[in-house]
C-alpha positions in Angstrom: 66.0 108.0 -4.7 64.3 108.2 -1.3 62.4 105.0 -2.0 65.8 103.3 -2.6 67.1 104.6 0.7 64.0 103.4 2.5 64.4 99.9 0.9 68.1 99.8 1.9 67.4 100.8 5.5 64.6 98.3 5.7 66.8 95.5 4.3 69.7 96.4 6.6 67.9 97.0 9.9 64.6 95.1 9.7 64.8 92.1 7.5 67.5 90.2 9.6 65.0 90.0 12.5 62.3 88.1 10.8 62.9 84.9 12.8 62.6 86.8 16.1 59.5 88.6 14.8 57.8 85.3 13.9 58.8 83.6 17.2 57.2 86.4 19.2 54.1 86.5 17.0 53.8 82.7 17.3 53.8 82.8 21.0 51.4 85.8 21.1 49.0 84.5 18.5 49.2 80.8 19.5 48.6 79.9 15.9 51.2 79.8 13.1 48.9 81.2 10.4 47.8 84.1 12.6 51.4 84.6 13.5 52.4 84.8 9.8 49.6 87.3 9.2 50.8 89.4 12.2 54.4 89.4 11.0 53.4 90.3 7.5 51.4 93.2 8.8 54.2 94.3 11.1 56.7 94.2 8.3 54.4 96.3 6.1 54.2 98.8 8.9 58.0 98.7 9.4 58.6 99.4 5.7 56.1 102.3 5.8 57.7 103.8 8.9 61.3 102.8 8.6 62.2 106.5 8.1 61.1 106.9 11.7 63.7 104.5 12.9 66.7 106.6 13.9 69.2 103.9 14.9 69.5 101.9 18.1 68.0 98.5 18.6 66.3 97.7 15.4 65.2 94.3 16.7 63.4 95.9 19.6 61.8 98.5 17.3 60.5 95.7 15.1 59.4 93.5 17.9 57.4 96.4 19.3 55.5 96.6 16.0 54.9 92.9 16.0 53.7 93.1 19.6 51.3 95.9 18.9 50.0 94.2 15.7 49.5 91.0 17.6 47.7 92.7 20.5 45.5 94.6 18.2 44.5 91.4 16.4 43.9 89.5 19.6 41.8 92.3 21.1 39.6 92.2 18.0 39.4 88.4 17.6 40.1 86.5 20.8 39.9 86.6 24.5 43.1 86.0 26.4 43.4 82.9 28.7 45.4 82.6 31.9 47.2 80.2 34.2 49.3 77.1 33.8 48.5 73.5 34.5 51.2 70.9 34.4 54.8 71.1 33.1 57.2 68.6 31.5 59.4 68.9 28.4 56.5 68.3 25.9 54.1 70.6 27.8 56.5 73.5 28.4 55.3 75.3 25.3 51.7 74.9 26.3 52.5 76.2 29.7 54.1 79.3 28.3 51.2 79.7 25.9 48.8 79.7 28.9 50.6 82.5 30.7 48.8 85.8 30.7 49.8 87.8 27.5 52.0 90.3 29.3 53.9 87.6 31.2 54.1 85.4 28.1 55.6 88.1 25.9 58.2 89.1 28.6 59.2 85.4 28.9 59.5 84.9 25.2 61.5 88.0 24.6 63.9 87.3 27.5 64.3 83.5 27.5 63.8 82.7 23.8 65.0 85.8 22.1 67.6 86.8 24.6 66.7 90.5 24.8 67.9 92.6 27.7 65.5 94.1 30.2 66.0 97.5 28.5 65.3 96.1 25.1 62.2 94.3 26.3 61.1 97.6 27.9 61.4 99.2 24.5 59.3 96.5 22.9 56.5 96.6 25.5 56.7 100.3 26.1 57.5 100.0 29.8 60.3 100.6 32.3 62.7 97.8 33.3 60.9 97.4 36.6 57.8 96.4 34.8 59.8 93.9 32.7 61.3 92.4 35.9 57.9 92.1 37.6 56.4 90.4 34.5 59.3 88.0 34.3 59.1 87.2 38.0 55.4 86.5 37.7 55.9 84.4 34.6 58.6 82.3 36.2 56.4 81.9 39.3 53.6 80.7 37.1 55.8 78.2 35.4 57.3 77.0 38.7 53.8 76.4 40.1 53.0 74.4 37.0 56.1 72.3 37.2 55.4 71.7 41.0 51.9 70.3 40.2 51.9 66.6 40.9 51.7 64.5 37.8 50.0 61.1 37.8 51.4 58.6 35.3 50.8 54.9 35.0 49.6 54.5 38.5 52.7 55.8 40.2 52.2 57.9 43.2 
């Protein structure tokens, strides 16, 4: 009976956020296959620990699991890169990918997933002030990238 309750809670609170989980993982991992693996691992953890979810923002709870899973994988397998080069519509994704991981995740959670500062704080495990600081720095990095002069076809 308890296993049925766990499955029902999981399906009600966690499964609906799979797209948001994948979006965050994709931006963190920078690779769709790694992102799929991270989401799968996070969902396994979510199912295992869904009894520890006591209501509130289930999306933020899940995204915190995705974030932690992704960061663990990155720490074990990759070195983070930093800074942005040039920005146009096609390169905007690349510019976001090149932000420092903490700035990138804040930007993705706010601008792409629409989470509030409080919800982002719950995901990253920090206060709203940290969220605001990371977003400001991410936006400044993207502005610097968009202000970089672009040379195209000999035009000055």
